[in-house]
N, C-alpha and C positions, 0 to 999 in steps of 0.2 A: 639284446636278444630279440629276435622277431617272434611274434605270436604265431601259434599254429592255427591255421584257418579251418581245419577239418572240424566238423561238428563233434565227432567222437575221436579221441586220441587212440590210435592203433598201436598197441604195445606188443613187442615180441619178447618172450621170456627165454633167456639163454641159461640153460641148466634147470632141470625140473626134478631135482631130488627133493628132500623134505622141505627146505626153505623155498625153493622155486615153485614147487607145487602149491605151497601155502599162498605165495604172492599171486600166482595165477588165479587161484580160487577167489581171493579177496578182490582182485581187480574186476573179475567178471561179475561177482555177486554184490559187492558193497561199495564200489568206487564209481560215483557218477561221472559221466563224460569220458569214460575210458573202456576199452575192451581188449582182451587178449586176441591178437590177430594171428599168432602162431608161436610155436616153440621150437627150440633146437636143444638137443642133448647128445653128447658123444655116445651115450647108451641109447640105442635106437628103440629098445623096448620101453624105456622110461618115457621117451618122447611120444611114442604112440599111445601110451596110457594117459597122457595129459589131456585136459579138456579143451584142446584146440588143435588146429592143423599142425602136423609135425613136418618140419623142413629138413632137407637132406644136408644143408650146409648153412653156415652163418651168413655167407654172402647172399644167398637166396632169400633168407629171412630179412636181412637188412634192406633189400630192395622193396619189400612190401609193407614196411611199418614206419610209424612216425617216431617211435621211441623204443628203447630196449631196457629190460630189467636184467641185469647181470647177476645171476644167482648160482653160477657154477663154482667149481673149486677155486680157492684163493689164487693158486699159481696161474690160472688162466685169465684173471681179471684184467691185468694191464694190457695184454694183447687185444682182448675184446673191447676195452675202452678205446684203444687206438683205432681199431677197425670201425667202430661205431662213430667215432668223432670224424674220421675221414669220410664216412658216408653221410655226414651231416645230421645224425640222429641225436635226439635228446637222450640222456643217459641217466639211469638209476642203477647204482651198484651197491651190492651188499658189502659190508665191511669185512676185512680191510681191503684196500686196493691191492696191496702186496705186503709181504713180510720184509721186503727189500726196499729201502728208502729210494734208491736210484730208480727202481721200477715205478714207484709211485710218482716220482718227478717226471719220468718219461711219459706216463699216461696223462698226467695233468697238463703237461706241455702240449700234448696233442689236443686236449680239450680246449685249452686257451687259444691255440692256433686256429682251430675250427670255429670257435665262438659258439659252441653248442651248450645247451643247458646241462648241468651235471649236479646230481645229488647223491650223497653217500648215505647208506642206510643205518644211521644211528636212530633207531626207532624210539628209544626211551625219551628223547626230547619231546616226543608227541604224546607220551603218557599224560593223561589229564592231571594226575596228582603231581608228577615231577614238573610238568610245565607250569602248574600253579605256584610252585616254589620259585621258579625263575621269574614269573610275573610279579611275585611279591617283592623280589629284589629290584626289578625294573621300576616298579611304582614307588620305591623308596620306603615300603612298609617296614623293612628290617634295618633301614639305615645302611651304612657302609658294611659290607660283609667282612667279618673278621675270622670266623671259623666255619668250615664246612665238613660235615661228617657223612660218609657214604658207606653203607653196608650192602654187600652184594654176595649172596650165598645161594648156591644151587642145591636142590634137593638130593641129587645124586651125581656122581662123577660121569663124565662122558666116556664112551668106549676108548680104550687105550690106543687103538689104531688111529682114532681121531686126534688124540692128544699128541701123538708123535709128529703129526704134520701141522699142528695148529699154531706153532710158534711159542707155545707155553702159555701159562696163566696170564701173563701181563699183556700178550698180544691177542689173546682169544677172549678172555673173560674181563679182565680189568680195563681193557681198552674202552669198553662202554663207560666205565666210571671215570676214566681220564676225560672222555668227551663231556660227561655230565659236570665235571669240575669246572671246565672252561665255560660250559653253557650256563650254569647257575651263577657263577661269580662274574661272568663277563670279563674275565682277566686271564691273561696267558700265564703259563707255568714257567718258572725260571729255575727251580731247584727240585730234585727228586731224590728221595731216600727210601729204599725198599728193604724189607726183610721177608724171608719165607721159610717154610718148614714143610716136612712131609708127615702129616698127622692122620691122613685118611687111608692111603693105600701106598705101600712101598714101591709099587710099580711106577708111580709118578717120579720118584727119585731115580729109578732105573732108566726112565725116559729123559732124564736131565731136567725135570720140571719140579715144581712144588705144588701142593694142593691147598696150602694155607698161606695167606700173605697179608702183610701190613705195608702200606705205602703212605708216606708223608710228602705233600707237595707244598711248595712256596710259590705264590702267585706274584706277578709284578706289582699288584695293588697292595701287597703285604698280607693278604688273606692266607690262612693256613688250611690245607685240606688233609683230612685223615681218611684213608680208605681201608676197609677190611674185607677180605675175601675168604671164602671156604668153598671147596668143591662138594661138601656134603653137609647140608642142614637137614637133620632127620625130620624136622617138623614142617618142611615145605619150602617153597620158593620165597626167599627173603630179600626184598629190595627196598631200602629206605634211604632217604636223603634229608638232611637237616642243615639249614644255614642259620648261623647266629651272627647278628650284627649289632651296630651301635644303638638301634632303636627297638630291637626285638628279635624274634626268630620265626622261621617257617619250616615245616617239615611235611614230607609225604610218608604216610604209613602204608603197611601192607593191606590189601583188600582181603576179605575172607571169602571162602567158597560160596557162602550165602550169609544172610543177615540174622538168622535165628539165634536167639540167646535163651539158654535154659538155666533157671535159677532154682535151686533146691536147698534143703538144709545141709546138703553135702558140699555146696559151693555153686559156682557159676561156670557154665560151659558155653563156649562159642564154637563156630564152625572152624575147620582147619584152614590153613593157607592153601592157595593153589599149589599143585605139585608139578606143573609143567609150564614152560614159558608161554605157550600159546594161551593157556588159561588166564595168565596174567596180562599179556600184552597185545592181544588181538586188536583192541581199540586203538592202540598206538600205531600199529601197522596200517590200519585203515586211514588214520589221520595223516600219516606221512605220505601215503599215496594221494590223498586229497590235495595236500600241499604241493606235491610234485606236479600233478595234473593241472592244477590251477596256474602254477608258475609257467609251465610250458604253453598252455593255451593263451595266457595273458602276456607272454613275452617278458616276464619278470624273472629275476634270478631265483633259483630254488633256495630254500631256507637253510640247507645244510651243504656247505660248499666244498670245493677242493681243499681249501685251507683247513676246514674242519675234518676232512679225511686224513690230511697229513699230520696235523699236530698230535693227535692221540698216539699215532705210531711212533713219533719221535719220543714222546713221554714213555711209552712202553719199552722202547729200546734202551732208554736211559735207566728205567727201573731194573732191567736185566743187568745192565752194567753196574748199577749200584749194588745189587744183590751179590754179584760175583766178586766185586772189588771191595765191598764192605764200607763204602763211603758215600758222601753226597755227590751227585752229578749235577753240574750247573749247565743249563741250556742257554744257547745264545739268544 
């Protein structure tokens, strides 16, 4: 990959809904060496409200930028990746590329053919606490990983209209945990076993989804991963990772809203957990952009690749198959 020679990486944001607007704000305010050069959104009003020039078409925007951030709805990602790759632009794409594996492969083939940098947006890899767990594994602090436990619980369910188009809990929510399992252990998944229930809202069942899930993964290394998910943790945003190995363990705990502790005769009180993903993960979004910009400017491969985009989707599809069929699904 060739380095980008411009002093400042000019990034075009495709899709400026909630997540796209967040990325645009972070790039402009907190990411050194990058700027938002323009935006495009099928909703012209949303594009005009964004903090950058609004373009009338994707092609016009591609002519004026060095890289794109694809933050539009999932069903548009593959076509936009293909267009950006053919235009020779570096690509950052929010997860997932698609809910259809064939579409993922089509998009990644275009990236490979064009030889452009590509990074998928699994931001939790860049969370300082989760990343430190991975670093403990790499350094050998915990020895050979034997067990991995991941808890991922949201404070409240998403809107049901979103749920119906999301691909369900395994492709929308647990997909982050499937990525973390590969990231922390450094080992691919070869078996998937999933169970689910509707414990929060019967509308999830009406939508063909579940709101509570347990997934067991077997890695090629022999490590076992256990993942638990809930769409409603009434106490806040709960995201924890623990790896246990032959020499010890490492874990990431939840941060509190602030560090004050109150101790009285009645007991000890601490602050609540964050109640929104941006309260928890803004530093990780900034760090993932820093990594992408550095890779593009230096001509090195971005740290979260097309392989990393594809593998969690394969695991998620296997989890749905396991839940529906009631058995273990083995991956090639």
